[in-house]
Structures are given as structure tokens and as C-alpha cells.
C-alpha angles and dihedrals in degrees: 000000000000091000090049091051092049091053089046093053093047094047092042094053091046091050092048091052090053093048093048094051093048095053122092112254090241091057091050091053095048099045113019113208115229110217094205096116092198113209128216129172088229134014123195115199111209134012105234128111099300093037095050092049091048093049094049096049093044093051094044086056089057096255116145104234136186120205117204116198123177093205132069129267112247109190118205107245119154092200093068106018101226096195129075120247117243100234095036100041128179136177093294089069101064137039111247098320132121095220132044120256110202109153104232103030110111091199118053124193131235111241137172117265108262142141093270125171104254124063133182115200117205130193133206087210097055140035089220118103122200126214119207141164117250107191140072103303093032117209093000090074095053104029127099092252091243111151109172121163118254111263108263095215090063100037103090093051092061104024106029092154094061122069108231090213088061090052091050099044104029118015102038090046090048089058090046090055089065106022103038120215138166148147121291114272114246096244091057092045088052093053123103089252092067101042088112090055093050091051088059091062091054092046091050091053093047092050095045094248129137117265109231128196110202127221108238124200095219141107102253091189089065090047090050089051090050089055090047091050096240098115136036113287114246114133090042091043101063097270118139118092096053096044134275119274097198094047099247090139115080094220121173093253086067101048124008096034099045090045088055090046091051091062089069090233101095128085120183129204114189125192087036113127118193110226103180145341132227129187109223127216090260089057094250118130119240118203125200106211132189115214111213135202122219092273091056096253120143109246099172142001114225136187124219130178133198142166096225121039128190112193097199100145096133122266097290095045095040094050091048092051099042098042094044091048091050091049092050092049097246092114100018094149095066107121126245093257090077108104095022136105096039119167137169094226087254091285116181132154135204138174122224112207140181092041121179095237139044111262098194132278091224114053131182109238099224113089110228107165135053144180117247109213102158090142092057106150092234103041136325113286140181117192123196122209106238123196122245099196109180097134101253136086110257102157089231133129123201118208133192113201129198109205133188099248115170095196118109137193133198143219124236126184116237110201092194094061095024089231135127096227123208120227112201123126135205095254089065090067096056094101090053092049091051092048092048092049090052090049095048094044093053092046092050093045091055099037109020128249137100140245107268108231105165116056105032137051093019091291094297095116092229133065098221102142102075138051140196089192110063109172136177140029098120100040122186114256089018113054090013140012118270090277098055099261103148112233117246095035142065121228093013117120143174118200108161136087088302090076093062118092096240093280137061100202102269095312138097106272103225099089093043092048090053093045093049089048090052089051092049095046093053089057095040095050091047097047109025101040102050 
């Protein structure tokens, strides 16, 4: 190890000298490069579901690990409320934008530019917009906390190399042992805050659909205490997509990451954005990293090296890093599958309006029930009942559907704009629109109501141009082996949503990403860290 470190230091300093002399003087003045070339045995890029799993299992194995997260750390502390409220947002809500970006709100709010928790990435090459979490804990801070199992009838088509029984009896439970989840208790479901969720179960029965109870990654005791008035209201006060001030959400910054930190083997650098990667002659990986301030400005450029590198920055971040690094020659041996097989998990939203019954003016923000429509005549579909908590009775129900959509897009790096652009057009969502129309029509026929086509989704009736579930780009058994080892390199891994083949079998992908990462890390620790 000492000889390897000596070579690393020598090569690193030589590389830094070359970089420094090739930069314009103005660039050197604006963003000074620190030639420290910090070494770690393992580096994990990102802090979402795959990254947090990777960090915990590495550190438990005694491996000194550095986690690099481009967002800020927002610690849960009820005395100072670190997260922005939904209906009174501020800069903590949104990543480096001056207006909020929630998908179904017809009125957005002006906010100061800040490194907030929720980002929406837009592309000139695609009509699709991608939501992601930019903070320590990644998507777990901004997601709806829905953790359903992948549908078993679809599993073998997309993951033939993984036994579903192993997922059900080993890997899903392993995630549950750290990030607890479960179905809503009956007393909470019976409260006025979940009237809208109970109505779903009746509507499913009337329309001949399967009634689904969702796993939720939340602390239901805290939610019960909110309802009882003994703790600060959050989940029943519109808080969800910008974080949870009273800690009801079991986000990764409150379980996997602190458990890794407690081993003494994990260091974390937040506001550190990885720009590119280069494999050195000694087989170590060198990372060029931009340190950011809270307005998103680059304050320094750093170099880090490691032997083992986990590129788990979420689909958008991972594709940017890998494709740029391949273009620059730092990872030129990555195969041509990198960037391909992207899908939005068939995400599509719709609002049912003019319902026959009240659905509740006050709505708990954690979705707990769903409609099973796997025999949809167009394509299998599961639709989750989302809250729409604006404090007044509207007789409306908002649904997010996950549809089996076979169409795929791809990412391609553009050196002119320095962006990994997404290519996915509106026609590729037609099967999802048709399936959603069939679903809504049958629900309304059996229960009353109509498809709302005026206020939301720009009058289109369907929200089909954004996703919270970007998947693909470094798919298992294509860009990597079935354990996330990227082909063309040793000790280089990708274990985030990029490893999924554009679809997670009519379920939200978070739990399956974490479970597949657990499966991969058991193999990687056993075989690659002897």
C-alpha cells in the first residue's frame, strides 16, 4: 500500500502541474486548484439509495471511504426547522433557481437562488424533465416515501439474473433492517387526514381493480403524534417534497449514512460536485471536483484519488460524469452501452375532478394506497393516490401512475454545452397516455368524476413530461455485470438508478435500487476486497 500511495502522490502532483499550466490565468484566479490529491481507499459519489448502501457496507468492512455529495447537508432539528415549507417556500426548497418547480402547482413562488433540496433538470433535446434530490440523502429527502415491492409478474422480464424470491426474503428485508418501512396503521388510515386514501380503496373495488396498500418509509409513530397534537405538525401540514422538519420521513441521512459514519470509516464532503474522472497509469482513479458555495458558485477545484470508485450520483449526475469522462479520455474504455436504455419508469399523472363525494380538505402528505391495474388493456399499470393538500375541499384526486412503457431514450455528451443531453420525445409516451386514459375512464365510469383538463398539466389532461423515477444509462448486464462492475475497468462501479433497465416493474424504484445495491455489495465486498 505504501508503494502505491507514493506512486499516487508522484503522479498526482505531476498531473496537477500539467493541469495548472494548461489553464488560462483568469481561470486560475477565479477557481484556484488545490494540489492536495487526497487519497481514499474507496470513494462513493452521491448519497442516494445506492450510494448510502455502498457507503455503509464498505465502512462496515473496515474500508476507509469518502462520500462526495454536491448538495448541502440539512440536519433534522425541530428547534430550527431546516427544511422549507411547501406553501411558504424559500431558497431551501429548490436547487439554484429563482422560482419553485413543483409539477402540479399552477402558481409557482419566487425564491432566492440557493442550494435547495429539489432540482428539476431540463433538456433542449427532450421534452422530458427530471426531478432529483440534491442534498445529503439524495432522493430520499424529497421523494414521497413510497417503497412498494416490484411486481413479481413482471420481474423476470427485466431482471432474469436475480431470483425474485431472494429479493422478497433477503434483499428487501435487509433494506428494511436499516431503513424501516411498512403499511399505514389502521388508526391513522381511519383519521380525517386519510379520507382521500380510504376513498381509493372503495373506488378500486367498484372498478374491479386490485386494492394496494403501499409500504411507506416513514415513522408512523411521529405521524400519529402529529394527529394527536403532541408533536410539531409536518406530514399533516403539507410537508413532504422539501423534507420533513420533525423527522417523520426515514430518509437516508437518518439511517444508512449515520450508521456508516458511526463506524469511524466514513468521511463526507458536501457541496462537492464531481466534474470528471481519469484512470491514472497506476490504476488509481483521479477525480476532478468542484467545491461550491451556497449560491452554486465554484470556489475551488480539487483533486481526489482512490483505488475503488462508486459512481452513484443518480442518473443525471452519473451520466454527466461517465459520458464526459469517456469523451475526455479519462474513462475511454467504457463500453457503448453507457448512456443507453433510459426510461422514466412510465411515470404519468392525472387529476380526477368533479367527484361525487368529499375527499378531505386536510390531507396527510404520505401516499399509502394505490390502484392495481396490471390487467390494463393497453399495458400494465399501478397508480398511487397522491395527496393534494391545499387546505380546501376540491373533490379532486391526483394520481401518479407507473406504466410498463417499452420505449427508451439515451444520453449523449455535448462538449459545446458540457452537458449529457437526454434524447426522449413525446411520442414515446403515447402508450402511457393511452393506458392512463383507460384507467381514468374506467374509474370515472364506476365511481363518477371526470378527467381534469384545464387547471393542471398545461391543459393537456396528463402530466407526461416529467419524472421522479429516471432509470437507466448504466444498466446491469449491459454497461456492467449483474453486480454493477462497469465493463472495461476494475474497481469501478455504478449502483444507483442508472443500473435499472428504464423500468422497475410497476413500482417506485427506490426500494429495489437499495435492495439490488445490497445484493451487489455483498458480492463486491467478498470478491473485490480480499
